C-alpha positions as CSV (number, residue, x, y, z in Angstrom):
1,M,0.0,0.0,0.0
2,T,1.4,3.3,-0.9
3,S,0.8,6.2,1.5
4,T,0.2,9.7,0.6
5,V,1.3,12.8,2.6
6,P,-1.8,15.2,2.7
7,E,-1.4,18.5,1.0
8,I,-1.2,21.3,3.3
9,T,-4.1,23.9,2.5
10,P,-3.2,27.8,3.0
11,E,-5.4,28.0,5.9
12,E,-4.0,25.0,7.8
13,P,-0.7,27.1,9.3
14,A,-3.3,29.7,10.7
15,R,-5.4,27.2,12.2
16,L,-2.0,25.6,13.6
17,D,-0.9,29.0,15.0
18,D,-4.3,29.4,16.7
19,L,-4.2,26.0,18.1
20,Y,-0.6,26.9,19.6
21,A,-2.0,30.0,20.9
22,A,-4.9,28.1,22.5
23,F,-2.6,25.8,24.2
24,D,-0.7,28.9,25.9
25,A,-3.9,30.3,27.0
26,A,-5.0,27.0,28.8
27,S,-1.5,26.8,30.3
28,M,-0.5,23.5,28.0
29,T,2.5,22.4,26.0
30,P,2.4,19.8,23.4
31,L,4.9,16.8,24.0
32,W,5.9,17.0,20.3
33,T,7.6,20.4,20.7
34,Q,9.7,19.4,23.6
35,I,10.2,15.7,23.7
36,G,14.0,16.3,23.0
37,G,14.6,18.3,26.1
38,L,12.2,16.5,28.1
39,M,13.4,12.9,27.5
40,P,17.0,13.2,26.0
41,T,19.0,10.1,24.9
42,S,21.2,11.0,28.1
43,P,21.4,13.6,31.1
44,R,21.8,16.9,29.6
45,P,22.6,18.8,33.0
46,D,22.4,22.6,33.6
47,A,25.3,22.4,36.2
48,V,28.6,22.4,34.7
49,P,32.0,21.3,36.2
50,A,33.3,23.8,38.3
51,L,36.3,24.3,40.8
52,W,36.5,26.3,43.9
53,R,40.3,26.9,45.3
54,W,40.6,26.5,49.0
55,S,43.2,29.6,48.5
56,T,40.4,31.5,47.5
57,L,37.6,30.3,49.8
58,L,39.4,30.5,53.2
59,P,40.6,34.1,52.9
60,L,37.0,35.2,51.7
61,A,35.4,33.4,54.7
62,E,38.1,35.3,57.0
63,R,37.2,38.6,55.5
64,A,33.4,37.7,56.3
65,G,34.4,36.7,59.8
66,E,35.6,40.2,60.3
67,L,32.4,41.9,59.1
68,V,29.5,39.6,59.4
69,P,28.5,38.5,62.9
70,V,27.0,35.2,63.8
71,G,23.7,35.1,65.4
72,R,19.8,35.2,64.9
73,G,18.6,36.0,61.4
74,G,21.5,35.0,59.6
75,E,22.1,32.0,61.9
76,R,25.3,30.9,60.3
77,R,28.5,32.4,58.6
78,A,28.2,29.9,55.7
79,I,29.0,31.1,52.0
80,A,27.6,28.6,49.5
81,L,29.4,27.5,46.6
82,T,27.6,28.5,43.3
83,N,27.8,26.5,40.1
84,P,28.1,28.6,37.2
85,G,25.6,26.6,35.4
86,L,22.9,27.4,37.7
87,P,22.7,31.3,37.9
88,G,20.4,32.6,40.4
89,T,20.7,29.6,42.7
90,P,23.1,29.1,45.7
91,Y,23.6,25.5,44.6
92,A,26.6,23.5,43.7
93,T,24.6,20.9,41.8
94,P,20.8,20.7,41.4
95,T,20.8,18.7,44.3
96,L,23.5,19.4,46.5
97,W,24.3,22.5,48.5
98,A,27.9,23.3,49.7
99,A,29.5,25.7,51.8
100,I,32.5,27.1,54.0
101,Q,31.5,27.8,57.2
102,Y,33.7,30.0,59.5
103,L,33.2,30.5,63.4
104,G,35.6,32.9,65.0
105,A,37.2,32.7,68.3
106,R,35.0,32.0,71.0
107,E,32.0,32.5,69.1
108,E,28.5,30.4,69.2
109,A,26.2,29.8,66.6
110,P,22.5,29.4,68.1
111,A,20.3,26.2,68.0
112,H,18.0,25.4,65.0
113,R,16.8,22.5,63.2
114,H,15.4,21.9,60.0
115,T,14.2,19.3,57.3
116,Q,17.1,19.5,55.3
117,T,19.8,16.8,56.1
118,A,23.4,18.0,56.7
119,F,27.0,17.2,57.4
120,R,30.2,18.9,58.3
121,F,33.8,17.7,57.1
122,V,36.8,19.1,58.6
123,V,40.0,19.7,56.1
124,D,41.9,21.3,58.9
125,G,41.8,22.7,62.3
126,A,40.1,21.8,65.8
127,G,38.6,23.4,68.7
128,V,34.9,23.7,67.7
129,W,32.0,21.6,69.1
130,T,28.9,20.8,67.2
131,N,26.0,20.0,69.9
132,V,23.4,17.7,68.1
133,E,20.2,17.3,70.5
134,G,22.4,18.4,73.3
135,D,25.1,16.0,72.6
136,A,28.4,17.7,72.3
137,V,30.5,16.5,69.5
138,A,34.1,17.6,68.5
139,M,35.2,18.6,65.3
140,R,38.8,17.8,64.2
141,R,40.8,17.5,61.3
142,G,39.5,14.8,59.0
143,D,36.5,14.0,60.5
144,L,32.9,13.7,59.2
145,L,30.0,15.0,61.4
146,L,26.2,14.5,60.8
147,T,23.2,16.4,61.4
148,P,20.1,14.4,60.1
149,G,17.1,16.0,59.4
150,M,14.9,17.8,62.4
151,H,17.8,17.2,64.7
152,F,18.6,20.6,66.8
153,H,22.3,21.9,66.3
154,E,24.4,24.5,67.5
155,H,28.1,25.2,67.3
156,H,30.8,26.7,69.9
157,N,34.4,27.7,69.4
158,T,36.1,26.7,72.6
159,T,39.7,28.3,71.6
160,D,41.2,31.6,70.7
161,E,41.6,30.7,66.8
162,P,39.0,30.7,64.2
163,M,37.9,27.7,62.5
164,A,36.7,26.7,59.1
165,W,35.0,23.5,57.3
166,I,32.7,22.5,54.7
167,D,29.0,22.1,55.2
168,G,26.7,19.9,52.7
169,L,23.1,19.6,52.6
170,D,20.3,18.4,50.5
171,I,18.9,22.0,50.2
172,P,18.2,22.1,46.8
173,L,16.5,18.6,46.6
174,V,14.2,19.8,49.5
175,R,13.5,23.0,47.9
176,Y,12.3,21.5,44.8
177,L,10.0,19.0,46.5
178,D,8.6,22.0,48.7
179,A,9.2,19.7,51.7
180,G,11.4,22.3,53.7
181,F,10.6,23.3,57.3
182,F,12.7,25.3,60.0
183,E,12.7,26.0,63.4
184,F,14.7,28.1,65.8
185,G,15.9,26.6,68.9
186,P,17.0,28.2,72.3
187,D,19.0,31.3,72.2
188,E,21.5,29.7,75.0
189,L,23.7,26.7,74.2
190,S,22.2,23.3,75.3
191,T,25.7,22.6,76.6
192,K,29.0,23.8,76.8
193,E,30.7,20.6,77.4
194,T,33.6,19.6,75.5
195,P,34.1,15.8,76.1
196,H,36.7,13.8,74.1
197,T,34.2,11.4,73.4
198,S,30.3,12.3,72.6
199,R,27.4,10.2,74.0
200,N,26.5,8.8,70.5
201,E,30.2,8.0,70.0
202,R,30.3,5.8,73.1
203,L,27.2,4.0,72.2
204,W,27.4,3.4,68.5
205,A,31.0,3.9,67.4
206,H,32.1,0.1,68.0
207,P,32.6,-1.6,64.7
208,G,30.2,-4.7,64.4
209,L,28.4,-4.1,67.6
210,T,24.9,-3.0,67.8
211,P,23.5,-1.7,71.6
212,V,20.6,-4.1,72.0
213,G,18.9,-1.6,74.5
214,A,19.5,1.4,72.3
215,P,15.9,3.0,70.9
216,A,15.3,2.2,67.0
217,P,16.7,5.4,65.6
218,K,15.2,7.1,62.5
219,A,18.5,8.3,61.2
220,S,22.0,7.3,61.6
221,P,22.8,7.5,65.6
222,L,26.4,8.2,65.0
223,M,27.3,11.7,64.8
224,A,30.9,11.5,64.2
225,Y,33.1,9.5,62.1
226,R,36.8,10.1,63.3
227,W,39.6,10.2,60.7
228,E,41.8,7.9,62.6
229,H,39.1,5.1,61.8
230,T,38.9,6.5,58.1
231,D,42.7,6.4,57.6
232,A,43.1,3.0,59.0
233,A,40.6,1.4,56.8
234,L,42.0,3.1,53.7
235,R,45.6,2.2,54.5
236,A,44.3,-1.6,55.3
237,Q,42.8,-1.8,51.8
238,L,46.0,-0.7,50.1
239,E,48.0,-3.3,52.4
240,L,46.0,-5.9,51.4
241,E,46.0,-5.3,47.7
242,D,49.9,-5.4,47.9
243,E,49.5,-9.0,49.8
244,G,47.4,-10.2,46.9
245,Y,43.9,-9.9,48.3
246,P,40.8,-8.0,47.0
247,G,39.5,-5.1,48.4
248,V,40.2,-2.2,46.1
249,V,38.0,-0.6,43.7
250,E,40.5,-0.4,41.0
251,P,44.5,-0.8,41.2
252,G,45.8,1.7,43.6
253,H,42.3,3.3,44.4
254,A,40.9,2.3,47.9
255,V,37.5,3.9,48.9
256,V,35.2,3.6,52.1
257,R,31.5,4.8,52.6
258,F,30.3,6.2,55.6
259,T,27.3,4.1,56.8
260,N,24.5,4.3,59.6
261,P,25.8,1.7,61.9
262,A,22.2,0.5,62.9
263,T,21.3,-0.4,59.4
264,A,24.5,-0.5,57.2
265,G,22.7,2.0,54.7
266,D,24.0,5.3,53.7
267,C,25.1,7.6,56.8
268,L,22.4,10.1,55.5
269,S,19.1,9.5,53.9
270,T,19.7,11.5,50.8
271,I,23.5,12.2,50.7
272,R,26.2,9.5,50.2
273,C,29.7,10.4,51.9
274,E,32.9,8.4,50.9
275,M,36.6,8.9,51.2
276,H,38.9,7.9,48.5
277,R,42.6,7.3,48.4
278,L,45.0,6.9,45.4
279,R,48.5,5.6,45.6
280,A,51.1,7.9,43.9
281,G,50.8,7.8,40.4
282,T,47.8,6.1,40.0
283,R,45.4,7.1,37.1
284,T,41.8,6.0,37.4
285,A,39.1,4.9,34.8
286,A,36.7,7.5,33.4
287,V,33.5,7.1,35.1
288,R,29.9,8.5,34.4
289,T,27.2,8.4,37.0
290,A,23.8,9.4,36.9
291,G,23.5,11.8,39.5
292,S,25.8,14.7,40.6
293,A,28.7,15.0,43.1
294,V,31.0,17.4,45.2
295,W,34.5,16.6,46.1
296,Q,37.0,18.0,48.4
297,V,40.7,17.3,48.3
298,F,41.8,16.3,51.7
299,E,45.7,15.8,51.3
300,G,47.7,15.3,48.5
301,A,47.6,16.7,45.0
302,G,46.9,15.5,41.4
303,V,44.9,16.4,38.3
304,V,41.0,15.5,37.8
305,T,39.3,15.7,34.6
306,V,35.5,16.2,34.9
307,G,33.9,16.3,31.2
308,E,36.1,18.6,29.1
309,E,37.6,20.3,32.1
310,R,41.0,19.4,33.4
311,Y,42.2,20.7,36.9
312,E,45.2,20.6,39.1
313,V,44.1,20.1,42.5
314,G,45.4,20.2,45.9
315,K,44.4,20.3,49.8
316,G,41.2,22.0,50.3
317,D,40.2,22.6,46.8
318,L,36.4,21.7,45.9
319,F,34.8,20.6,42.3
320,A,31.4,19.6,41.2
321,V,30.6,16.8,38.9
322,P,27.5,17.0,37.1
323,S,25.1,14.1,36.1
324,W,26.7,12.0,33.6
325,A,30.1,13.7,33.2
326,P,33.0,11.4,32.7
327,L,35.3,11.9,35.8
328,S,38.9,10.7,36.1
329,F,41.8,11.2,38.3
330,E,45.7,11.1,38.0
331,S,47.3,11.2,41.6
332,G,50.7,12.8,42.1
333,P,52.3,12.1,45.2
334,G,49.0,10.5,46.3
335,L,45.5,12.0,47.1
336,D,43.0,11.6,49.3
337,A,39.5,13.1,48.8
338,F,36.2,13.1,50.2
339,R,33.2,12.8,47.9
340,F,29.5,13.5,48.8
341,S,26.7,12.7,46.1
342,D,23.1,12.3,45.7
343,D,23.6,8.5,45.1
344,P,20.8,7.4,47.5
345,V,18.2,9.4,46.0
346,F,19.0,8.1,42.5
347,E,19.2,4.6,43.8
348,A,15.8,4.7,45.8
349,L,14.1,6.0,42.8
350,R,15.7,3.4,40.7
351,L,17.6,5.9,38.5
352,A,21.2,4.9,39.2
353,R,23.3,4.2,36.2
354,T,27.3,4.0,35.9
355,A,29.5,3.6,32.9
356,R,33.0,2.9,33.1
357,E,35.6,3.6,30.6
358,D,38.9,1.7,31.0
359,V,42.3,3.7,31.4
360,T,44.0,3.9,28.1
361,A,47.8,4.6,27.6
């Protein structure tokens, strides 16, 4: 059977224009004019690869410390990293918020709580305590500190020196879902204690051991993941690789994930946190992941390639990896890097996908 294309009469373009005008008036959009953007063959993120140098961030935070007070209203002296591909938003990626927070000598940040889940990662320094639900948790170099959603939290610096760290939250995700709630807490600190070990660590920070009498937690009950444990786990992986045992994700590349000790799932419901260690001279495969991530170099140096961008990175530097952008590393003298991502959200929604390209000479 031969099909024929009907002839277009002179009246039809005008009728079609009338139809599209009627769609606009009725707040409607036809799929056939949008399908390429709505259903692309692969992700086309608005976010772009972006790099923030620690040598730039820290002096700016110090200047803010001289000029901007901490207290009710602003609540925190936190300065967000803004992705150039997301103009008009204070977001590092479409789902992740990252900021440098700065607390001056003897300063206190008042209590509040919010739906958004949060963590703090310390690239350097000590002397600040974050009180989570009245439990004083020390913040020290290399530590990951958690603040699950709707947990009252406050900070206090007990020293004569300022301290800065990185905050990570799911603010963009919660905003897009219109799920955000915020509450002020008391103006006075819940505690000024400075214990070496917090209550949550005394109860939950024992590998493989779950306290039977503890209430079933709705979020991770462990608020602090200490650098000495992270360092030991990464070091052991590479030592076992030398002995011929499996345990690394690829040659010379060890990774640990921070998990909820009560469930063995991710430490936060919407954010995955990991620490990566690359031996000196290691070159990784290029990996694409559906979902975005932000990385911070904790120690060492190297070259990272994100999409078409190639960055030389060192201690404290942060960079954003948009969805489906290929990512690879070339380690210099060795490299430790902290990664946080929206992987748990993509996995829960069955949207997770990864593609790996082997290293070529």
